[in-house]
VOKOL-665414 format. One record per residue: residue in one letter; x, y, z of N, C-alpha, C, O in turn. Coordinates in steps of 0.2 Angstrom, whole numbers, plus 5000, padded with zeros to 4 digits. Atoms other than C-alpha are relative to their C-alpha. Example, Ala and Ser with C-alpha at 12.3 -4.5 7.8 and 13.67 -1.06 7.14 Angstrom:
<gutis>
A500449945000506249785039500450065000500950055003;S499649944999506849955036499650055003499950115004;
</gutis>
This chain:
<gutis>
M500650024999524849845358499749954995499749974989;A500250045005524149695350499350014997498950055000;V500649985003522649695338499449995005498950035005;E500650014996521449615350499950045007499550035010;E500049964994521849745364499650074999499750115003;V500349945001520849885356499550025006499450085007;G500549994994519549865370500350025006500050045011;R499649984994520949905383500350074998500750105002;L499849935001521250075375499550055002498950045001;R500449944999520550245381500450064997501050074999;T499749935002520850405372499650055002499050065001;I500449954996520350545383500350074999500950084998;A499849935000520450735384499950035007499350025009;L500149954995520650845399499850064998500250104994;V500349945003519550995396499850045006499750025012;G500249964995519051145406500250074999500750084995;Q499849935001519151335408500850015002501049975006;G499449984998520851415409500150015008499750045011;G499949994993521651405426499749955005499849965011;C500450054995520651255433500549955002500349905006;G499550054997522251145435500049944995500249894998;K500050055004522151035420500749974999500849915000;T499350025001524051025416500349975006500649925006;Q499750034994524450995434499749935002500049895004;L500450064999523150855435500349954995500449894997;A499750045005523950785419500749975002500849915002;E499350024997525650785427499949945005500349905006;A500150044995524950695442499849934997500049885000;M500250065003524150565431500549964997500649904998;L499450035003525750525422500449985005500749925004;F499550014994526750525438499749945003500149895005;S500350064996525550405447500049934996500149884999;A500050065004525550285432500749984998500849934995;G499350025001527450285431500250024993500750004991;A499749985006527550365414500550065000500950064995;I499449954998528650505421500349995006499949965011;S499750024994529850495435500050065005500250045011;R500149944995529450665443499450034999499250044993;L500649965000527950765447500150074997500450115001;G499949935003528050915435499550055003499050035005;R500449944998527351085439500050064995500550084994;P500049945005526751215427500250065002500550104999;D499849944997527051355439500850015000501050075000;D499349995000528951325439500349974993500949974993;G499850025007529051265420500349935000500749924995;T499750075000529451085424499549954997499649894997;A500550045003527851015416500249974994500450014989;V499950035007528050885402499550024995499650024989;M500549995005526450935394500050084998499750094993;D499949935002526751125394500850014998501150035003;F499350005001528451135385500250054995500850074995;E499849945005528351275372500250065004499950075010;P499849954996529251425378499550055002499550085007;E500549954999527751535376499549975006499250015010;E500450034995526751415388500450005007500150025012;V499650004994528251405401500050085002499950095008;A499949934998528351605401499350025003499350065008;R500649984998526451625403499749965006499249975009;H500350054996526051475414499349984998498949975002;I500650025003524651425403500149954994500649954991;S500050045006524251295390499850044994499250074994;I500249965006524251365373499849954994499449974990;S500250055005524151205362499949935004500249925009;T500150074997523551025366500649965000501049964995;G499550054999524850915373499849935001499349925003;F500250075000524850725371500549965004501149975004;H499650054997525550585381499649935001499049934999;H500350064999525150405386500249975006500849985008;F499750044994525250285401499549945000499049934997;S500450064999524650115406499750005007500150025012;W500350004993523450085421499649945000499149934996;K500450064999522849915426499849974994499349954992;K500050035006523249835410499650034994499450004989;N500449965005522349975400500550054998500950075001;E499649955003523250095388499650065000499150064996;V500349945000522750275390500450054996501050074998;I499749945004523150415377499650065003499050075003;L500249944996522950585386500150064996500750074993;A499949945003522650745378499850065005499350065008;D500049944995522950905389499850064996500350094993;T500249955004521951045381500050075003500050075009;P500049934997522051235383499350025002498849994999;G500649984997520651315392499850084999499350105000;Y500149935001520851505388499750014994499849984989;G500449985006519651585375500450014994500249994989;A499649995006521051635364500349944996500449944990;F499850065003521551455361499549945001499749885000;L500550054999519951365364499949954994499749904994;F500150045006519851305346500449945000500249894997;D499650065000521251185349499749955004499849895002;A500350054996520351105363499449974996499349914997;L500650035004518751085352500249964994499949914993;N499850055005519751005338500249945003500049885000;S499850064997520450885350499449965002499449905002;L500650034997518750845357499749964994499349914995;S500350035006518250785339500449934999500149894995;V499650075001519550635340500149965006500549915006;V499950044994519350575358499449965001498849984998;D500650044998518150445365499750025007499249995008;G500349984994517950515382500350075002500950095000;A499849944997518250675392500050015007499549985010;V500149984992518650735410500050075000500550114998;L500049934999518050905413500250025007500049995012;V499749984994519150985426499650065003499650114999;V500549954998518051095437500450045006500750015010;S499849964994518651245448499650005006499050005005;P500450004994518151235466499950075003499650075009;A500049934997518151425468499350034998499350094999;S500749975003516351445460500150064996499850114997;D499849945005517051555446499949974993500349984989;L500150035007516251465431500050054995499750104995;K499949955005516751545415499749984993499649924993;V500350015007516151555397500349944997500049904993;E499650055004517551435391499749935002499649894998;A500350064998516851295402499349994997499249934995;E500750015003515051325395500149984993499749934991;K500050025007515651315377500349935000500049894995;I499850075000516651155381499549955001499449904998;W500650054998515151075389499550004995499349944993;Q500550005005514051125375500249954994499849914992;V499850055006515151035362500049935003499849884999;I500050074997515350885374499349974999499249914997;A500750035000513450865376499849994993499449944992;A500350015007513050895357500449944997500049914993;S499750065003514350765352499949945003500149885001;G500250074996513750635365500749975002500749915003;I499450034997515550615372499949985007499750025011;P500050024993515550515388500550045004501050055002;R499649964996516250615402500049995008499549965010;L499950004993516850625420500150075002500350114997;A499749944997517150775431500449995005500349955009;F499550014995518550805442500150075003500350125000;V499949944997518550945455500750005003500949975008;S499350004998520350995457500250065005499750105006;R499849944996521351115468499750015006499650065009;L500449994993520351075484500550015006500350025011;D499649984994521951105494500250075000500550095005;R499949935000521951285490499450045004498950015006;E500549964996521051425500499450024996499450034990;R500749975003519251485497499849954995499649984990;T500350055005518751325488499449965004499449955010;S500650044997517151225490499849954995499649964989;F500250065004516751055483499250014998499050004993;E500749995001514851095485499950064995499450054991;A500149955005515051255475500249974993499849994988;A499950035006515851155461499449964997499349964991;L500650045002514351035461499550044997499150034993;R500649955002513151185460500250024993499850034988;D499849985006514151245445499949954994499649974989;L500150065005514051075436499250004999499049994993;E500750015001512151065439499650064998499250064993;Q500449945002511551245438500350044995499950064990;G499749965006512851325427500149964994500049994988;L499950045006513151185415499449964998499349934992;G500550045002511551085416500149935000499849894997;A499850075000512450925420499649965005499249995009;K500350054994511750775431500649975003500749915002;P499450034996513250755443499849955005499349955008;V500150054994513350605454500749995003501249984999;V499450004996514750595467500349935001499949895004;L499750074998515950445467500550015005500749965008;A499549994995517250525478499950075003499950124999;S500149934996516950665491500650015004501049975006;P499449984996518350765500500049995007499449995010;V500050004993518950735517500550065002501150065000;G499649954998519550895525499950064995499750054989;E500049945004519651075517500650045000501050045004;E499449965001520951185510500649975002500849924999;T499350034999522651155518499949945004500449905005;G500150064997521851015528499749954996499649894998;F500350055005521250925513500649944999501149954997;A499550065000522050745514499849944997500249894996;G500250075003521050615506499350014997499050064997;V500750005003519350565498499749945003500049895005;I500450064999517950445502499849974994499450004990;D500250045006517750315488499349975002499249935006;L500750034998515850285488499849944996499349914998;L500150075002515950125478500349955004500049905006;S499750054996517150035489499850025008499949985012;M500149984993516550135505500650005004500649985010;K499450004996518350165510500250075000500150114996;L499749944999519250315516500749994997501149954999;L499350005003520850345505500450065002500250125000;R499649954998522150445513500750004995500949954994;Y499449995004523650515503500650035004500650095004;P499549974996525150535514500650044997500950085000;D499549975003526350595501499850014992499349984990;V500249995007526450645482500149944996500049954990;T500050065004526750465476499349984997499349954992;G500750025002524850455474499849935002499249925000;K500250074998524750285482499650015007499950035012;P500449984995523250295494500149945006500349895005;R500050044994523150215512499249995001498950045003;E500750014999521450135514499849995007500249965011;E500250004993520550155530499249995000498850014996;E500750014999518850105537499650065002499950105005;L500449944998517450235538499749995007499549935009;S500350004994516850275555499750075002499850124999;G500249944997515850405565499650044995499250024991;E500349965004515250555556500149994992499750004988;L499950015007516150515540499649944997499449944991;A500450065002515250345539499350024999499050004994;E500749985001513550435541500050044993499550034989;Q500049965006514050565527500149954994499749964989;A499950045005514650425516499449964998499249954992;E500650035001513050325518499550044996499150024992;Q500549955004511950475513500250014993499850014989;A499849995007513050505498499949944996499849944990;R500050065004513050325493499249994998499149964993;T500750015001511150325494499850054994499450024990;R500149965006511050475482500349974994500049984989;L499750035006512250385470499549954998499449944992;C500450055002511150235470499350024997499150004992;D500649975002509550335468500150034992499750014988;A499849975006510350425453500149954994499849954989;V499950065005510950265444499449964999499349944993;A500650045001509350175447499550034996499250004992;E500549975004508350305439500150004992499750024988;T499850005007509250285423499849934996499949934990;D500150065003508750105420499449975004499449965010;D500650034997507050025423500149945004499849935009;A499850064996507749855428500350015006500249985011;L499649984994508949935440499550035005499650025011;L500449974996507550035447499549955004499449965010;E500450054997506449885450500449965005500149955011;Q499650044995507849795459500150045006500150025011;Y499849964995508249945469499450015005499550015011;L500649994996506449965475499849945004499649945009;E500150064997506349785479500449995006500249975012;K499550024995507949765489500250065004500550055010;G499849944996508149945495500850024999501050075002;S499349985002509949945488500249974994499949934991;L499750035006511049895473500749975002501150005006;E499450034999512449775474500550034996500450074991;A499549965003514149835470500149994992500250034988;Q499950025007514249745453499450034996499650064991;A500549975003512549805448500050085000499950114994;L499949935000512949985453500550024995500450074992;S499549985005514549985443499849994993499950044989;A500250015007513749915428499550054998499550084992;G500549955001512250035429500350074999500150104995;L499649945000513450175432500350014993500350064990;R499750005007514450135416499650014995499750054990;A500549995006512950115405499750075000499650104995;A500249935000512350285411500550054998500350104994;V499549965003513950365407500150004993500150054989;L500050015007514050295390499450034996499550054991;A500649975003512350355387499950075001499550114998;G500049934999512750525393499550025005499350085005;K500549984996511450525406500250025007499950065010;L499749984994512550545421500750034999501150004995;T499349985000514250635425500349995007500150025011;P499750014993515150555439500550055002500950084997;V499649954998516150675449500549975006500349945010;L499450024995517850645458500350065002500250125000;C499749944998518950765467500749985002500949925003;G499350004997520750795473500450064999500150114998;S499549945001522250895470500649974996500949924997;G499550025004523450875456500750025003501249985002;A499449984997524850965465500249965005500849945006;K499950044995524750855480499949924998500049885002;N500250065002524250705470499549965004499649905006;I500550034996522750665480499449994996499150034992;G500650025004521250575472500149984993499749964990;V499850015007522150555456499949924998499749904993;S500150075002522250365457499349974999499249934995;R500850015000520350355460499850024993499349994990;L500249985007520150455444500249964995499949944990;L499750055005521250335434499649945000499449914995;D500550065000520150195440499450014997499149974993;A500649985003518650285435500050004992499649994988;I499949995008519350325417500049934997499649924992;V499950075004519750135413499349975001499149924997;A500650044998518150075422499350034996498949994994;L500649975002516850205415500050034993499550034990;L500049975007517450285399500149954995500449894996;P500150065005517250185383500749994996501150044996;A499550015005518550105372499850024993499250034992;P500249985006518650155354499449964996499049994993;D500550045003517550005348499450005004498949975002;Q500649994996516250055361499650064998499150085001;R500249945002515950215352499649994993499849954989;P500450005006514750245337500650014994501150044995;A499650005005515650215320500050084997499550114997;R500049935003516250385312499750004993499949954989;Q500350005006515250435297500450044995500750094997;G499649965005516050495281499649994993499049974993;A500350015007515750485262500549974995501149984996;E499550035005516450395247500150064995499750104993;P499949945003517350535238499750014993499550074991;A500349995007516750505220499350005000499050044996;T500750015001514950455223499750045006499150065005;K500349964995514650555239499549965004499249995009;Q500450044996513750405246500349995007500949995008;P499850014993513750385265500449945001500349894999;V499550054999515150275272500150005008500250055011;S499950004993515350215290500749965001500949924998;R499450034998517050175298500049985007500150035011;P500050024993516950075314500749995003501249984998;A499350014997518450065326500249935000500349905006;D499950075000518849895320500749994996500850024991;P499350005004520749845316499949964994500449974990;K500150045007520049725302499750044995499750024989;A500349965005519149865293500550044996501150044998;P499649965004519949965279500350065004500050095008;M499749944996521250095286499750074998499650084992;S500249935001520650275288500250045006500350015012;A499849964994521250415299499950074998499750094992;L500149925000520950605302500550045003500750035008;V499549954998522250735303499750065003499350095000;F500449954997521650855316500550055003500250105006;K499549954998523250955320500649994997500949944994;T499449995004524851015312500550045004500350095007;V499549974997526451065320500650024995500849974992;V499549985005527751165310500650025003500650065008;D499449994997529551165314500550024995500549984990;P499649985006530751265303500649954999500949954993;Y499450055001532151125306499749934999500049904994;A500350075001531150965308499549994995499349944993;G500550015005529851005296499350005003499250025009;K500750004998527950975297499949945003500049885001;L500250064997527250855309499250005000498950045003;S500750015000525450795306499849955005500049895005;I500250044994524550725321499349984998498850024996;L500750035002523050605317499749955005500149935009;R500450054996521750495325499949944995499649954989;V500250065004521650315317499349995002499149985007;V500750014999519850295314499849925000499449895003;S500150075001519850115308500649964997501150004994;G499450045003521049975302500750015004500750035010;R499349994997522949975306500450044995500450044989;L499649955004524050115301500749985001500949985007;L499350034999525850055298500550054998500450104993;S499549955002527450155297500249984992500149924990;D499850015007528050175279499549984995499649954990;A500650025004526350145272499950054994500050114995;A500349965005525650215256499350015001498949965001;V500849984998523950305259499850054995500250084991;L500349955004522750405249499750065005499450055010;N500349944997522350585255499450014996499450044990;A500649995004520550585250499750075000499350094995;S500249935000520350765254500350044994500050094991;R499749975006521550815240500249964994500549974989;S500050045005521450665229500849994998500949984992;S499350015001523350635231500349945004499949925009;K499750054996524450495237500650035004500950075002;E499449984995525650505252500349945002500049895003;R499650054997527050395258500250025007500550075008;L499849984993527150395277500749985001501049934998;G499450024997528750385286499949965006499449935007;Q500050034994529050325303499450035004499450095005;L500549984996527450335314500350025007500849985009;L499749984993527750425331499550005005498950025003;R500549994995526950415347500250065004500850075006;L499949944997526850585356500149995008499749965011;E499850004993527650605373500250075003500850085004;G499849934998527550785378500450034994500250034988;R499649975005528950875368500449944996500649964991;K499650055004529750705363499549964996498949964997;Q500450055004529150565351500449945000501049945001;A499750065000529450385351499849964994499249974992;P500250045006529450265336499449955002499449925007;L500650045000527850175333499949954994499949984989;A500050055006527750015322499350014996499250014990;A500750005002525850025320499550035005499750035011;A500549964996524350125326499349974999499149964993;L500650035000522650045330499450055000499650115002;P500649954999520850125330500050035006500150005012;G500049974994520750255343500750035002500750085006;E499349974998522650295344500150064996499950084991;I499849935003523350465341500849994999501149975003;A499350005002524950465331500250064996499850104994;A499849945004526050585322500549974994500849924995;V499550025006527050575305500350064997499950114997;A499749945002528250695299500150014992500149964988;K499849985007528550785282499549974995499749954989;L500550025005526950735273500050064995499950124997;K499949955005527050835256499350055000499450114999;E500549965001525250895254499450005005499050045005;T500550014995524250845269500050065005500550085007;A500149944996523550985280499449985005499149925005;T500550014994522450995296499349994997499050034992;G500750025002520650915293500049954994499549934992;D500050055005521250795279499949935002500049915008;S500250074998520650615278500549964996500649974990;L499550055003521950475275499749945000499349925005;C500450075000521350305270500449954995500849974991;D499850055005521650145260499850024993499250044992;E500249985006521650185242499549964997499149984993;K500550045003520550035238499450015004498849985001;A500649984996519250095251500050075002500050085008;P499949924999519250285250499450025005498850005004;V500549974996518250385263500250075002500850085003;L499949934998518150565266499650025006499050025006;F500349984994517750625283499850085000500250124996;A500249935000516850795287500650045002501050025007;P499449964997518250935289499850035006499250045008;L500049974994518551005305499750085000499850114995;A500349935000517551175310500650045000501050045004;R499549945000518651325306499850055004499350085003;P500249944995518651455320500050064996500350074991;V500149945003518051625315500550055003500650065009;A499549954998519451755316499650075001499250094997;T500449944997518751905326500450065001500150125002;I499649944998520152025328500650004995500949954993;S499549995005521452095315500550055002500350105004;F499549954999523052185316500450004994500549954990;A499550005005524252245303500749995003500850015009;I499350014998526052185305500550034996500550044990;R499449965003527652275301500649975002500849975008;P499350034998529352185301500450065002500450125000;K499649954998530552285311500650014996500950074996;A499549995005531852255298499750004993499349954991;R500449995007531252315280500249944996499849924992;E499850055004532252175272499649935002499749884998;D500350064998531252045282499249994998498949954999;E500750005001529552085274499849944996499349904997;E500150075004529651935261500049945005499649905004;K499950054995530351825275499449995004499249945006;A500650004996528851875286499449974997499049935000;S500650035003527551835273500149924999499649895000;L499950085001528251655270500049975007499649925007;A500050034993528451625289499250005002499049955005;L500749994999526651685291499649944997499149915000;Q500350065004526051555278500149945004499749895004;R499850074997526951415288499650005007499349955009;M500450004994526051475304499349994999499049965003;V500750015002524351475296499949934999499449905000;E500050075001524751295291499949965006499649915007;E500050034993524951255309499450025004499149985008;D500649984996523551355316499450024996499450074993;P500649985004521851355308499650065002499250084998;A500449944998521251495318500350074998500050124999;L499749945003522451615309499850014993499749964989;E500149985007522151705293500550064999500650105003;T499649955002523351815284499950024992499749984988;R500149985007523151925268500450075000500650105005;R499749935002523952085260499450044998499150024992;D500549965002522752225259500250044993500750074993;P499849975007522852285240500050075000500450104997;Q500049935000522452465244500550035005500950075003;T499549974995523452495261500749974999501249995002;R499450045001524752365256500349985006500949965007;E499850034993524852305274499949935000499449904997;I500150074999525052125279499550005006499750025011;I500550004995523452095289500049935003499949885000;L500150064997523451955302499450005005499350045009;S500650014996521851895310500049945004500349895002;G500150064996521451775324499450015005499050055004;T500550014995520351735339500050065005499550075008;D499949964994521051855352500650044999501150024996;Q499449965000522351985355500649965002501249965000;M499550054998523351855365500249954995500849934995;H499850055005523251735351500550034995500949994993;L499649975005524051855339500750025003501250015000;E499449994997525351905352500549945001501149944999;V499650065000525851725354500349984993500849964993;T499850015007525951705335500650044999501150014996;I499449955002527151855334500649975004501249975001;E499450034996528251775348500349944997500949934996;R499850065003528251605339500450024993500849984991;L499649985007528751695322500750025002501150004998;K499349984999530251765330500449945003501049935001;R499650064998530751605339500149954995500749924995;K499950055005530451485325500350024994500749984991;F499849985007530851585310500550065000500750094995;G499549944999531951735317499750064997500150104995;V500349945003530751865310499650045006499250025009;A500349964995530352005322499550054997499750094992;V500549955003528752105318499650045006499650025012;E500449964995527652235327499350004997499150004992;L500750005001525752235328499850075001500050115005;H500349944999524752395325499350004997499249964992;A500750005002522952445321500150004992500450044990;P500049995008522652415302499750064998499250095001;K500349945003522252565291499349984997499249934994;V500750015003520452585286500150014993500350074991;P500049995007520352565267499550054997499050034994;Y500449955002519452725264500050014992500549994989;K500049995007518952775246499750074999499450105004;E500349935001518452945238499549994993499649954989;T500450005006517052985225499850074999500050125003;I500349935001516053135218499350005001499049945000;K500749994999514353195221499650034994499050034994;S500349975006514053295205500450004994500949984994;K499750005006514453315187500450064999500250115001;A499649945001515853425181500449984994500649934992;E499650005006516953465166500650045001500650095004;A499449964999518753525165500549984995500449924992;Q499550025005520153535153500749985004500950015009;G499350024997521853455156500550024994500449984988;K499549985005523253535145500750005002500950045007;Y499350004998525053495145500450024994500449994989;K499649975006526253605134500750015003500750055008;R499449994998528053605136500550004994500549964990;Q499549995005529453675125500750015003500850065007;S499449994997531253655130500649994995501149964996;G499550015006532253655113499949934997499849885000;G500250065003531953525100499349985000498950035001;R500750024999530453425101499750015006500050005012;G500349984994529153485114499549945002499549894999;Q500550054998527753395123499350045000499350105002;Y500749965001525853435119499549955001499549904997;G500650045000524253355125499550045003499650085007;D500649964998522553425127499449965000499249934995;C500650045000520953345133499550035004499750065009;W500649974996519253395140499749935003499549894999;L500350064997518553275152499350025004499250075007;R500749994996516753255160500049945005500149885004;L500150054994516553165177499350005002499050055003;E500750014998514853095182500049955006500449905005;P500150054994514453005199499649944997499149944993;L500450065001513852825198499849975006500049995012;A500350044994512952705210500649975003501149955000;R499550034996513952625224500249934997499849904994;S499750075002515052475219500050004992500249954989;A499950005008515052535200500750004998500849984992;G499350005002516852555200500250064996499950124997;V499949955004517652665187499949994993500149934990;Q500250015007517052685169500450054996500450114998;F499749955004517952765155499750004993499649954990;E500450005007517052825139500450054995500750104997;D499649965005517852885123499450034995499050004992;E500549965004516653025115500350044995500050094992;I499749965005517953095103499749994993499749934991;V500350005007517253135086500550054996500750104998;G499749955004518153215071500850005001501150044998;G499250005000519953165076500350055004500950075004;A499749954996520153305089500649975004501150005005;I499450044997521253175098500149944996499649904996;P499950065004521953045087499949935004500049935010;R500250064997521452865090500649975004500549945010;Q499550044997523152805095500250035007500550005011;Y499949974994523152925110499549995005499550015011;I500650014995521452875118500349955005500149975011;P499850044994522252735128500550035004500550025010;S499649964996523552855134499650055005499750055011;V500449964996522152965140499749965006499749985011;E500350044995521352825149500549985005500349985011;K499550014995522952775157500150055005500250045011;G499949954996523252945163499450015005499550035011;V500649994996521452955170500049955006499949975012;R500050054994521552795180500650015005500549995010;H499449994995523252835187499850065004500050065010;A500249944996522553005193499549985005499550005011;L500550024995521052915201500349965006499949955011;N499750044995522252805211500150045007500150025012;E499949964994522552955223499550064999499550114995;G500549955000521053065227500250075002500750075005;L499849934999521053255229499950015008500350055010;L500249994993520353245247500649985005500950025009;A499650034996521553125256500549954997500949925000;G499650055003522453025243499849934999500149894997;Y500350075000521252875244499849994992499650044989;P500250015007520752795227499350024999498950025004;M500749985002519252865218499649944997499949914992;V500450065002517852745214499350034998499150094999;D500749995002516052745207499950074996499550114998;L500149945005516152875193500249984993500649944992;R499850015008516252885174500450064998500250125000;V499649955003517552985165500050004993500149944990;S500050005008517253035147500450054997500450115000;V499649955003518453115136499650024993499449984989;F500449985005517453225124500250054995499950064990;D499749955004518553355116500850005002501049975007;G499349994998520353405115500450024993500150044988;S499649985006521753445103500749975000500949945005;H499350035000523453385097500550044996500350084992;H499549975004525053435089500349954996500549894998;E499750055004525753345074500749975002500849915001;V499450024999527453345080500149995008500449945010;D499950004993527453375099499649955004499749945010;S500450054996526053255105500349945000500749914996;S499750064998526553095113499549965005499149995008;D500350044995525852955124500150035007499650045010;M499949974993526653035139499650065001499450085006;A500449945000525953205135499350005002499050035006;F500850014999524153145134499949975007499449985010;Q500050024994524453045150500050055006499550065010;I500049954995524953195160499450054999499150075004;A500649955001523553305152499449975003499050015006;A500650034997522253175157500050005007499550025011;S499949994992522953175175499850075002499550075007;M500149934998522853365176499250014999498950045003;G500749995001521053365168499649965006499149995008;V500450034994520453235182500050045006499550065009;K499949964994521153345196499650064999499350085004;N500449945001520353495189499349995000498950035003;A500750024999518653415187499849985006499250005009;V500250024993518653335204499950065004499450065009;E500149944996518853505212499350034999499050065004;K500749975001517153555204499549955002498949975002;A500550065000516253385207499849985007499549935008;R500250014993516053395226500249935002499849895003;P499850074998517153255231499949995007499850035012;V500250024993516753155247500449945001500749904997;L499650064998517553025257499549945001499049955004;L500450064999516852845258500449955005501049955005;E499750054996517152715271499749934999499149934997;P500250075001516952525271499549995006499650005012;V500550024995515352455281500049935000500049894995;L500050074999515352285288499349985002498950015005;A500750034998513752175289500249955006500749915005;M499850044994513852095307499449975003498949995003;E500550044996512951965317500349995007500949965007;V499750004994513251985335499549955005498949965005;S500450054995512651835347500250015007500850025009;C499949994993512451865365499449975004498849975001;P500650024996511351805380499550065000499750124999;S500549955000509751895381500150065005499950115004;E499949954995510251985397500550064998500550115001;H499649955003511552075387499850044994500250084991;L500349985007510452115372500050085000500250114995;G500149935000510152295377500750045000500850094996;D499449975001511952335380500350004993500750044991;V499850015006512452265364499750054995500150084991;I500449955005511152365354500250075001500450114996;G499849934998511652525363500750014998500850074995;D499349995002513452495360500150014992500550054989;L500049995007513152465341499850074997500050094993;N500249935002512152625340500550055001500650104997;S499549954998513552725348500649994995501050044994;R499450015005514752655334499750024993500050004988;R500349985006513652725321499749944996499649954990;G500350065004512852555317499350014999498950055002;K500750005001511152525310499849935001499949884997;V500350074998510252375318499549994995499050024994;L500450025006509352285304499449955003498949945000;G500550044997508452155315500349955005500949955006;M499850054994508552015329499749944998499149934996;D500350065000508351835329500249965006500749985009;R499850054994508351695342500449944997500149914992;R499650055003509651565339500349965006500749985010;G499850044994509751425353499850045006499250075007;A500149964993509951515370500250074999500150115004;N499749935001510651675362499550044995499150014991;E500349955005509951825353500650024995501150034997;V499649985005510751875337499850064997499250074994;V500149935002510852055332500350014993500950004992;R499749995007511052095313500150074999499650115000;A499949935000511852265310500550024994500949974992;L499549985005512852365297500450065004500150105007;V499649964996514252455306500750024996501049984993;P499449985003515752565299500649965003500649955009;M499450044998517352465299500450045005500750015010;A499649964995518252605308499850005007500250015011;E500350004993517152585323500149945003499949935009;V500050064997517452405326500749964999500749904999;L499350035001519352375324500249965006500649925006;K499850034994519452325342499349975004499349975010;Y500750024998517652255344500049945004499749935009;S500050064997518152085349500150015008499849985012;S499949994993518852135366499550045004499350035009;D500549964997517552265369499349965001499049965006;L500650044999516152135366500149955006499649935010;R499850044994517052015378499950035006499650005011;S500149974994517052135391499350025002499050015008;M500749985000515252195388499649945002499149955006;T500450064999514552015389500349955005500149895005;S499650054995515751935402500349944996500349884998;G499850055004516451835388499549954996499749914993;R500550055003514851755382499750034993499349994990;G500249975007514651865366500549984995501149964996;S499550025006515351815349499750044994499150064994;F500349975006515151895332500449984993500949954994;E499850015007515451875313499950064996499450094997;S500149945005515752005300500349994993500749954992;R499850015007515952025282499950074997499550114999;F500149935004516152175270499450004997499149954994;S500649995003514552245264500050054994499950034989;H500049955005514752405255500450065002500650075008;Y499849934998515452585255499550055000499050054996;E500549945000514552735260500350065003500950065005;E499749944999514852915263500150015007499750005012;V499849984993515752975279499750065002499750114998;P500349934998514853105289500550055001501150045002;A499549945001515653275287500550015006501050025005;P499549994994516353295305500549955000501149965002;I499550065000517153125304500550004994501149994995;A499650005007517753145286500550065001501150054999;E499649944999518553315291500649975004501249995002;K499550034996519553225304500549954997501149954997;V499750065004520053075293500550044995501150024994;I499649975005520653195279500650045003501150045000;K499549964997521653305291500649955002501249965001;E499550054998522553145298500449974994501049964994;A499750035006522853075281500550054996501050034994;R499549955003523653235274500650015004501150025002;A499449994996524753255289500549945000501149955000;A499650065001525353075287500450004993500949984993;R499750005006525753105269500650055000501150044997;E499449954999526753265273500649975004501149985002;A499450034996527753165286500449954996501049954997;L499750055005528053035273500550034995501150014994;K499649965005528753165261500650025003501250025001;E499449974997529853245274500549945002501149965001;R499650054999530553075279500449984994501049964994;A499650025007530953035260500550054998501050034996;Q499549955002531753205258500650005004501250015002;A499450014995532853175274500449954998500949935001;
</gutis>
C-alpha cells in the first residue's frame, strides 16, 4: 500500500457478546472479499480466525484474531474480538487501536451485559460504528427484537440500511434502502442478485426509506431544510449526510444477514468502506513528551514522526514473543531502530509481519492505522510506546483489567514447580489480565484472573505451550494467631549425655499489641543473668517459635516478647541451648496468654445496578461483612464493605449470578481481626487434622 493510500485504509473490529456470530461473520467477510478460498465455520473447527486449540475445542473466541482483505479498492484490517466476559478485556484492548467498529447483534432478544460494556466503551471513546444483525436464518429470531435491544437496551440511535426478506429458514435476502433494490443470495458465494421491488415489499421499503431520511436529516440543519423543502433527499445527499452522522457518532446504521449462509455480507462490506473512517479522518492520538511530560499529538500522517502502540503480546515457547502493534503516525519499516519510550530503551526491529489468522506474511512497511507484528523484541511489553528517537512520544498505557478470582496452583509433578513458575511468568507477559504471586505464608503459587474459565484456559495453555500440568484448588486463607492477655513463663533446657551438656534458661513475658504491630523483642536482662552473647540466640528461638502458633500452627503476630531473667552454665550453655529454651518459654507463655485466631479482612467495593442493591447488601451481610457506605457512580451503586477473605474466595461467580453479570468488584487487603469462636473452632480443628495427615504421609 503506497503512502498516498492511507485514506483507503479501514481498521475495524467486530465486537459483540459471546455467541452472537462474530467469527462466522468474519469468515464470510474474508471469503466474500477473496482473502480465503473457503467459508470456514467455527462450529466444525475450520475457521481461520479461531485457530487456537482451546478455541477450537470450546467453539468460542478466546483471543482477538486479525486478518485483512481488499474491497472496492480499499484495504480493510479486521479484528475479530472475543465476546465472553472471561476474555472481554482483550476486546476492549483492541477497541483502543481501531478506527471503527461493527457491533454484531443477536436477533434472539437476549442482550447480555458484555454487549452493554462494549457499547459503553465504544460510546465513551467516540468510535464510529455500524451494527449488523446476524444469524437471521436461525429459528426464533427477530430483526425487530434486535432493533429494540439497540435502542432500548443500549441507548443507540439505529437507522436501518438493510432490512431482511423472509424469516428463519426462509431468510433469503435483504432490501437495500439506499439503492432501493432487493438483494437475493442464491448461494454461499455472497454475490447478490439484484431485483426490483414490487408490491408489499416496495411499500415496506418506502416506509423504511422515509424513516431513514427523517433520521439523517435531523442530524444536520442544512439537510433538514433541504428535506423539508423537497420532501426527500437525493441519494448523494443522503449518503453524505449518513456518513457525517456516523463519524460524529449521532447514528448507528443497521444491516442484517447471515454469516453461515453469506447473506447480506457484501452490503456490510460496502457500508464499512463507505461509512467508517480512514485513519486520517480520526482525531490525532494524544501523548506526552517523556522528559518534559508536555502534551504531544500524533496525527495519522505518513509524513509525521513514526510512533506506534503495542497493544497485544503473544508468547510461543519455540517462536518466541510476538508483539502486535498499531502504527499511530509515520512509516514503520522492517529492520528499523526505534525507541521504547515506556522503558527508555532502544529496540532493533526485525521483519514486520502482517497477521493472517494463524499465519503471518512479511511486510516491508506499515502506515498509520495498520496493525502489524514484530518478533523477539527484548524489552517491549503490552502497552509500550515505540517511536522515532528524535521525536519521542509516550502514549497512555492500556487499562489493566482487575483480577477478581484467585486459585492456588499445584504442579502434578513435584519437580515441575520451578518450571511452572517460569511458564506462568511468560503467560502473564502475554495476558495482562493474569496475575501470579507466591504467598509467603502458605507458600502457594496464587494465580488470579477475570473468571474461572479464564484461569482454566490458562492452565490448558500452560500444558500445551510449556508442557507443565498443574491443578487448580481453592487458596489457603493466611490465618494468623495472637494473644489477648499478658503472661510470663520459664523456658529451661537442660541435657546431660556424657561430656559437655546443654543448658539454657530464660524467663519470658508476652504482652498483646495493637493490630499490625508485628512482633517486638525486648531485652530486659540486668546483672548478667544471661550473658550478652546469648541474647541474640534467645531472640532467634523466640521468633522461630512464633512461626507456628499453639492453636493451629499459624504465625503469631501483634505481641511483645521480653526476656527479663534466666540463668546460664559456664560450660554447658550454648547458642543452641538458649534457642531451644526460648522456644519452650514462648510455648509455655502462650498457653497462659489466651491465644486467639486472626483472619484477613478485605476492603471491597462492589458495583451493581440499583435493582440488585438489596441483594448485594444482604449477601455481604450473610458473609459476615460490614457495610461502610454506598455511593452513586454513573448508572451503578457502589457498596463499600469490609469482608473476611474466607467468605469471598468464590465471590466473583456468586456476584455474577446474583446480578445477571452486571456486577463487578475490587478488593484489597485491609487488616486482620479476631475470628468468631464457633468459626475459629472449626478452622483450628481442620488445620490440626491437616497437620496430622501431613505427618503421617511423611512417616510413611
